[in-house]
Phi, psi and omega in degrees: 000129181274161181301326181294326181265346178286127182283191178301151179242156172256128174259118173279108198240138169238108184296347178276349183266124183296324181290324178292318176298321179296320178296319177297318179296323179295315179299318180291318181296320179284347182070022180282132180298133183207158174238142179256127174244116177279091193293343175283332178270330180230076185299152175285136175277176187299319179295320176296320179295319177300315179296320179296318177300317178301316181289340177274355179106007173095002182261097181296326181299326181296336184275351187249138177281078186294332182271357180285138177303330179298330182304310179290318179304323182278359177099009179285146176233144182302332180263014175301144175281173184303318182301311180295320179297316182288327174298321181295315180294323178298324179280326185230082186298345177295345180276357179289129174301148181213157352278153177238134173244145187214126177257008180091342176247325185215148179229162181217136167271111189273067176236111359286159181305332179295340177297340178295326178303308181296319180298315179295326181276342187296000000 
């Protein structure tokens, strides 16, 4: 899908995260239509997380900040299955990997934020 045909995207954004701010700046610099969702203020529900994982290619582990100290504090275990991981993120949205961009058909974890350039052009 080319950038010209890729519609507006939703950026799951945490303004305290430098990579998330960089992704937002890139979208703004390119003039790509986007909506910002402050996922800590408006968390994704379980159904939204399921859909997001599907658009990311099916890897729930990629969506979770497994190395964050909060992961273990919140009861996460490295061998948790996808269902348990997404339940954890639904309860504790700070564990959502960031930044995430989603056009409704395909999603990307934009780490590093420059990967967003290729995704928009892809």
